[in-house]
N, C-alpha and C positions, 0 to 999 in steps of 0.2 A: 443507465447502463443495464438494460434488461437482461443481457447475457449473464451478468453477474448473479442473478437470482439462481440460475442453474449451477453456476460455479460454487456459490455459497452452500447450496443444498448438497452438492457432491463432496464438498469439503467437510461437511458436518456442521456447518454454522447456519442455523435457521433464523434467529432474530436479526432482521435487517432494518435499518433506517437509511434513507437516502437524503442527502442534502444537495441542493442545486449548486451551491458554492461552499467552499471550505471556510467555515466561520469558527475561528478558535474559541471564542467564548461559548458558543452553542455546543461545540464538541466537549468543552469542559463540563457543561451541564449534563450532556448525554452519557459521558464517561464510558465509551465503548471499550470492549475487550479487544476488538479487531477493527481496524480502519483501513480501507483500501481507498487511496486517493490518486486521482488523475492529475498529477502536478504539471503536465504539459498544458493543461487548459486554465491554469490560474493566472490571475492578473498580477498577483504579487510575485516577489522573488521566490522561486520554488524552494530553494534551500533554507531561506529564512523562515518560510512558512513551516517546513518540516521541523526546524529547531523550536519554533513556538509551539507546535503540536506536541512535540516530545516533552517540553517543559510542562505543559498543561496535563498531559496524559503519560506520566512516566512509566506506567505498567501496561500500556496498550501495545498490542502488536501492530505496527504501522507498515502497511504494504504500499509501495509506490508502483503505480501502473503507468508506464511510459514507453514512448517510442524511441527514446534516445538510449543507445546501447553501447556507448563508449565507456571504457574502463574508468576514465576520470570522473564521468557522471555517476557511475556505480559507487565509487569510493566516496565521492562528495555526498551522495544520498545517505549512505551508511553512516558517515561521520555526522551528518545532520540529524540522525535519529531513526532512520528507516531500518526495520528488521528484515524486510523482504522487498525484492525488486522483481516485478513481473513485466514481461515484454508485451506490448500491444500486438505483436506478431503471433502470440500464443493462442491456441484454440481453448475452448472450455475445459477439455480434459487436462491440458497442460496447466492452465490457470488453477484448477482444482488441486492438481498434484502439488503445485507450488505452495498454495495456501495450507494444504495438509502438512507439507514438510515444515513450513514456518510455525504452524501451531504445535507440531511435535517437538521441534528442536529449538525454536525461538529465532531461527534465521533461515533465509532461503534467497538464493540469487538464480534467476533464470539462466540456463546455459547459453542463451543467445547473447548475453552480454560478453563483450570481448574480454579475453583473458590477458 
């Protein structure tokens, strides 16, 4: 996700590691403070993967990057451990704003998600 390099820089987060696939044990070794994951592209059950990541990284800010914007998905992701939901329809500026909001308050939901 080359676009996210600019997003992280604009959000104030410079150290970046990119994983080709979400690997929970590897994430446990890396211990990131912020994780942005594209759960639409996972082979596993997305919600179970989020629960596993939250268990391994209890203090990590987990942002879900998704094209699904239904309210039920939003609630399910938050209940599974996501702090932040970002829509794939957002541009770099909007994604940076969302990450800054999540870093500041601990929670953010893109306004594109149905209320």
